LOGU-313211 format. One record per residue (C-alpha): residue in one letter; x, y, z. Coordinates in steps of 0.2 Angstrom, whole numbers, plus 2048, in hexadecimal, padded with zeros to 3 digits. Last residue first. Layout:
N
(rec 'a'; (X; Y; Z))
...
***
This chain:
278
(rec 'x'; (5E9; 90B; 13D))
(rec 'x'; (5D8; 90B; 134))
(rec 'x'; (5D7; 91E; 133))
(rec 'x'; (5E9; 920; 131))
(rec 'x'; (5E9; 921; 11E))
(rec 'x'; (5DC; 92F; 11E))
(rec 'x'; (5E6; 93A; 12A))
(rec 'x'; (5F7; 937; 122))
(rec 'x'; (5F0; 93B; 111))
(rec 'x'; (5E8; 94B; 117))
(rec 'x'; (5F7; 951; 121))
(rec 'x'; (604; 94E; 113))
(rec 'x'; (5F7; 955; 106))
(rec 'x'; (5F7; 965; 10F))
(rec 'x'; (60A; 967; 10D))
(rec 'x'; (609; 965; 0FA))
(rec 'x'; (60A; 977; 0F4))
(rec 'x'; (617; 97D; 101))
(rec 'x'; (621; 96D; 0FF))
(rec 'x'; (622; 970; 0EC))
(rec 'x'; (627; 982; 0EE))
(rec 'x'; (634; 97E; 0FB))
(rec 'x'; (63C; 970; 0F0))
(rec 'x'; (63C; 97C; 0E1))
(rec 'x'; (645; 98A; 0EB))
(rec 'x'; (653; 97F; 0F2))
(rec 'x'; (65E; 97E; 0E3))
(rec 'x'; (65E; 991; 0E1))
(rec 'x'; (662; 992; 0F4))
(rec 'x'; (671; 987; 0F2))
(rec 'x'; (677; 990; 0E3))
(rec 'x'; (677; 9A0; 0ED))
(rec 'x'; (680; 997; 0FB))
(rec 'x'; (68E; 992; 0EF))
(rec 'x'; (68F; 9A4; 0E8))
(rec 'x'; (690; 9AB; 0FA))
(rec 'x'; (69D; 99F; 0FF))
(rec 'x'; (6AA; 9A5; 0F3))
(rec 'x'; (6B8; 9A1; 0FF))
(rec 'x'; (6C4; 9A0; 0F0))
(rec 'x'; (6CB; 98F; 0F5))
(rec 'x'; (6B9; 989; 0F7))
(rec 'x'; (6B4; 98F; 0E5))
(rec 'x'; (6B7; 97F; 0DB))
(rec 'x'; (6B4; 972; 0E8))
(rec 'x'; (6A4; 97B; 0ED))
(rec 'x'; (69F; 97D; 0DB))
(rec 'x'; (6A1; 96A; 0D9))
(rec 'x'; (695; 968; 0E7))
(rec 'x'; (688; 974; 0E0))
(rec 'x'; (68A; 96B; 0CF))
(rec 'x'; (686; 95B; 0D7))
(rec 'x'; (676; 961; 0DF))
(rec 'x'; (671; 96A; 0CF))
(rec 'x'; (671; 95A; 0C4))
(rec 'x'; (680; 957; 0B9))
(rec 'x'; (67E; 956; 0A6))
(rec 'x'; (687; 967; 0A2))
(rec 'x'; (695; 963; 0AE))
(rec 'x'; (699; 952; 0A5))
(rec 'x'; (69C; 944; 0B2))
(rec 'x'; (68A; 93E; 0B6))
(rec 'x'; (689; 92B; 0BC))
(rec 'x'; (690; 92B; 0CD))
(rec 'x'; (68D; 93D; 0D3))
(rec 'x'; (67B; 93C; 0CC))
(rec 'x'; (677; 92D; 0D7))
(rec 'x'; (680; 933; 0E7))
(rec 'x'; (678; 945; 0E7))
(rec 'x'; (665; 943; 0E7))
(rec 'x'; (65D; 953; 0ED))
(rec 'x'; (651; 955; 0DF))
(rec 'x'; (64D; 943; 0DF))
(rec 'x'; (649; 942; 0F1))
(rec 'x'; (640; 953; 0F2))
(rec 'x'; (636; 94E; 0E3))
(rec 'x'; (632; 93D; 0EA))
(rec 'x'; (62C; 945; 0FB))
(rec 'x'; (621; 951; 0F1))
(rec 'x'; (61B; 943; 0E6))
(rec 'x'; (617; 938; 0F5))
(rec 'x'; (60C; 946; 0FC))
(rec 'x'; (603; 949; 0EC))
(rec 'x'; (600; 936; 0E9))
(rec 'x'; (5F9; 934; 0FA))
(rec 'x'; (5ED; 943; 0F8))
(rec 'x'; (5E8; 93E; 0E6))
(rec 'x'; (5E5; 92B; 0E9))
(rec 'x'; (5D2; 92E; 0E9))
(rec 'x'; (5D4; 936; 0D8))
(rec 'x'; (5DE; 927; 0D2))
(rec 'x'; (5D2; 91A; 0D8))
(rec 'x'; (5C2; 920; 0D1))
(rec 'x'; (5C4; 927; 0BF))
(rec 'x'; (5D5; 920; 0BA))
(rec 'x'; (5D5; 910; 0C4))
(rec 'x'; (5C3; 90C; 0C1))
(rec 'x'; (5C4; 910; 0AF))
(rec 'x'; (5D3; 905; 0AC))
(rec 'x'; (5C9; 8F7; 0B4))
(rec 'x'; (5BA; 8FA; 0A9))
(rec 'x'; (5AA; 903; 0B0))
(rec 'x'; (59A; 8F9; 0AC))
(rec 'x'; (58F; 900; 0BA))
(rec 'x'; (591; 8EF; 0C3))
(rec 'x'; (5A4; 8F1; 0C2))
(rec 'x'; (5A3; 903; 0CA))
(rec 'x'; (598; 8FC; 0D8))
(rec 'x'; (5A5; 8EE; 0DC))
(rec 'x'; (5B3; 8FB; 0DC))
(rec 'x'; (5AA; 906; 0E9))
(rec 'x'; (5A6; 8F6; 0F3))
(rec 'x'; (5B9; 8F4; 0F5))
(rec 'x'; (5BA; 903; 100))
(rec 'x'; (5C7; 911; 0FA))
(rec 'x'; (5CE; 91C; 108))
(rec 'x'; (5D4; 90F; 115))
(rec 'x'; (5DB; 901; 10A))
(rec 'x'; (5E0; 90E; 0FD))
(rec 'x'; (5EC; 917; 109))
(rec 'x'; (5F5; 907; 10E))
(rec 'x'; (5F7; 903; 0FB))
(rec 'x'; (5FD; 915; 0F8))
(rec 'x'; (60A; 914; 106))
(rec 'x'; (611; 903; 100))
(rec 'x'; (612; 908; 0EE))
(rec 'x'; (61A; 918; 0F2))
(rec 'x'; (627; 90F; 0FD))
(rec 'x'; (629; 902; 0EF))
(rec 'x'; (62D; 90F; 0E2))
(rec 'x'; (628; 90E; 0D0))
(rec 'x'; (62F; 907; 0C0))
(rec 'x'; (633; 917; 0B8))
(rec 'x'; (640; 91B; 0C6))
(rec 'x'; (64C; 90F; 0C0))
(rec 'x'; (64C; 917; 0AE))
(rec 'x'; (64F; 929; 0B4))
(rec 'x'; (660; 92A; 0BE))
(rec 'x'; (668; 91D; 0B3))
(rec 'x'; (661; 926; 0A3))
(rec 'x'; (668; 938; 0A7))
(rec 'x'; (678; 935; 09D))
(rec 'x'; (68A; 934; 0A3))
(rec 'x'; (689; 921; 0A4))
(rec 'x'; (67C; 919; 099))
(rec 'x'; (687; 90F; 08E))
(rec 'x'; (67C; 900; 091))
(rec 'x'; (68C; 8F7; 098))
(rec 'x'; (68F; 906; 0A3))
(rec 'x'; (67D; 905; 0A9))
(rec 'x'; (67F; 8F3; 0AE))
(rec 'x'; (690; 8F6; 0B7))
(rec 'x'; (689; 905; 0C0))
(rec 'x'; (67A; 8FA; 0C6))
(rec 'x'; (685; 8ED; 0CC))
(rec 'x'; (690; 8F9; 0D5))
(rec 'x'; (681; 902; 0DE))
(rec 'x'; (677; 8F3; 0E2))
(rec 'x'; (67F; 8F0; 0F4))
(rec 'x'; (682; 902; 0F7))
(rec 'x'; (670; 906; 0F5))
(rec 'x'; (66B; 8FC; 104))
(rec 'x'; (65F; 8ED; 102))
(rec 'x'; (652; 8EE; 110))
(rec 'x'; (645; 8F6; 104))
(rec 'x'; (647; 8E7; 0F9))
(rec 'x'; (63D; 8DD; 106))
(rec 'x'; (62E; 8E8; 103))
(rec 'x'; (62E; 8E2; 0F1))
(rec 'x'; (62F; 8D0; 0F7))
(rec 'x'; (621; 8D2; 103))
(rec 'x'; (616; 8D8; 0F5))
(rec 'x'; (61A; 8CA; 0EA))
(rec 'x'; (617; 8BD; 0F8))
(rec 'x'; (606; 8C5; 0FD))
(rec 'x'; (600; 8C5; 0EB))
(rec 'x'; (606; 8B4; 0E7))
(rec 'x'; (5F6; 8B1; 0DC))
(rec 'x'; (5EB; 8BF; 0D9))
(rec 'x'; (5DE; 8CA; 0E3))
(rec 'x'; (5DD; 8DC; 0DE))
(rec 'x'; (5D9; 8EB; 0E9))
(rec 'x'; (5E9; 8F0; 0F3))
(rec 'x'; (5F7; 8E7; 0E9))
(rec 'x'; (5EF; 8EC; 0D8))
(rec 'x'; (5EC; 8FE; 0DE))
(rec 'x'; (5FD; 900; 0E5))
(rec 'x'; (605; 8FA; 0D5))
(rec 'x'; (5FA; 906; 0CA))
(rec 'x'; (5FF; 914; 0D6))
(rec 'x'; (611; 90F; 0D5))
(rec 'x'; (611; 90F; 0C2))
(rec 'x'; (608; 920; 0C2))
(rec 'x'; (615; 927; 0CE))
(rec 'x'; (624; 921; 0C4))
(rec 'x'; (61D; 928; 0B4))
(rec 'x'; (61A; 93A; 0B9))
(rec 'x'; (627; 93A; 0C8))
(rec 'x'; (635; 933; 0BE))
(rec 'x'; (632; 93E; 0AF))
(rec 'x'; (630; 94E; 0B8))
(rec 'x'; (63E; 94B; 0C5))
(rec 'x'; (64B; 946; 0B8))
(rec 'x'; (647; 954; 0AD))
(rec 'x'; (647; 961; 0BB))
(rec 'x'; (658; 95B; 0C1))
(rec 'x'; (660; 95D; 0B0))
(rec 'x'; (658; 96E; 0AE))
(rec 'x'; (65F; 974; 0BE))
(rec 'x'; (670; 96D; 0BB))
(rec 'x'; (670; 975; 0A9))
(rec 'x'; (66B; 986; 0B1))
(rec 'x'; (679; 984; 0BE))
(rec 'x'; (686; 983; 0B0))
(rec 'x'; (691; 990; 0BA))
(rec 'x'; (697; 9A1; 0B8))
(rec 'x'; (687; 9AA; 0B1))
(rec 'x'; (67A; 9A2; 0BD))
(rec 'x'; (685; 9A3; 0CC))
(rec 'x'; (689; 9B5; 0C9))
(rec 'x'; (677; 9BA; 0C7))
(rec 'x'; (673; 9B2; 0D8))
(rec 'x'; (683; 9B9; 0E0))
(rec 'x'; (67F; 9CB; 0DA))
(rec 'x'; (670; 9CC; 0E6))
(rec 'x'; (679; 9D7; 0F2))
(rec 'x'; (674; 9DD; 103))
(rec 'x'; (681; 9E9; 10B))
(rec 'x'; (681; 9E6; 119))
(rec 'x'; (67B; 9D4; 11B))
(rec 'x'; (66E; 9D0; 129))
(rec 'x'; (674; 9C1; 133))
(rec 'x'; (685; 9CA; 135))
(rec 'x'; (692; 9BF; 13D))
(rec 'x'; (69B; 9C7; 14C))
(rec 'x'; (6A8; 9C5; 145))
(rec 'x'; (6A8; 9C6; 132))
(rec 'x'; (6AB; 9B6; 129))
(rec 'x'; (69F; 9B9; 11A))
(rec 'x'; (6A3; 9CC; 117))
(rec 'x'; (6B1; 9CA; 10B))
(rec 'x'; (6A7; 9C0; 0FF))
(rec 'x'; (698; 9CD; 0FE))
(rec 'x'; (689; 9C7; 106))
(rec 'x'; (677; 9C2; 100))
(rec 'x'; (67B; 9B0; 0FE))
(rec 'x'; (682; 9B0; 110))
(rec 'x'; (672; 9B6; 117))
(rec 'x'; (667; 9A9; 10E))
(rec 'x'; (673; 99B; 114))
(rec 'x'; (673; 9A2; 126))
(rec 'x'; (660; 9A2; 126))
(rec 'x'; (660; 990; 121))
(rec 'x'; (66D; 98B; 12E))
(rec 'x'; (663; 994; 13B))
(rec 'x'; (652; 98C; 137))
(rec 'x'; (656; 97A; 13E))
(rec 'x'; (660; 97F; 14D))
(rec 'x'; (653; 98C; 152))
(rec 'x'; (645; 980; 14F))
(rec 'x'; (64C; 975; 15D))
(rec 'x'; (64A; 984; 16A))
(rec 'x'; (638; 987; 163))
(rec 'x'; (634; 975; 165))
(rec 'x'; (63A; 974; 177))
(rec 'x'; (631; 984; 17B))
(rec 'x'; (621; 97D; 174))
(rec 'x'; (623; 96D; 17D))
(rec 'x'; (626; 976; 18D))
(rec 'x'; (616; 981; 18B))
(rec 'x'; (60C; 971; 186))
(rec 'x'; (612; 969; 196))
(rec 'x'; (60E; 978; 1A1))
(rec 'x'; (5FD; 979; 199))
(rec 'x'; (5F9; 967; 19D))
(rec 'x'; (5FF; 969; 1AF))
(rec 'x'; (5F3; 978; 1B1))
(rec 'x'; (5E4; 96E; 1AA))
***
């Protein structure tokens, strides 16, 4: 018992030590966003600004198209998650609970696409979207996500195999429930924890995406928030306006923190249920 307590103590100390390196940059970002420009590089550094100013947050809204970037990112996230998650849920339900020819081969083919790096398809995709005259629009960032995500399909399929017995579907069929009725009234509510967890991860992935918007979006008013922050860094780096850049980074971080805060319990619930059968 004493040895176990010592092991737990050392594990706790190790985690606390590691958390310092994770939390410190975040605290420094908040601290810098509340400083005046001339106080950023003070030695020793002041973690609590003196004086504290919130003017950088107002300045970044007034002097940059950050609102456009915020809305563009929000449009992409809402459309892709709403339609893409529904398509992924349907696909996962079909692969998990239906029997049809070449089911295993099709599923393995989809899983095989996960091993293709984005750099391989990046140039062909750009050529295709440029011929469709979609460059400098949000369509290249929205349309591919409408057809689902194989990671989400795989996760929900594994979740359904543990959380939704086949007997439940058979009982619904006997009661006269149609296939769409079974999906929307039975399967979809059961998928809720898994969908919420994957939606939170998808939100963070889409919101923080940088390479795709950087390739396709050129007009500042059409860029997403991450690309705008990067362009602000290039614009203000010579002027050492780090407080303004950090304020923009904090604004971009707020939606991710809110989504994770409300969806964190679904991470634990979905993992616990999907791990019942190993």
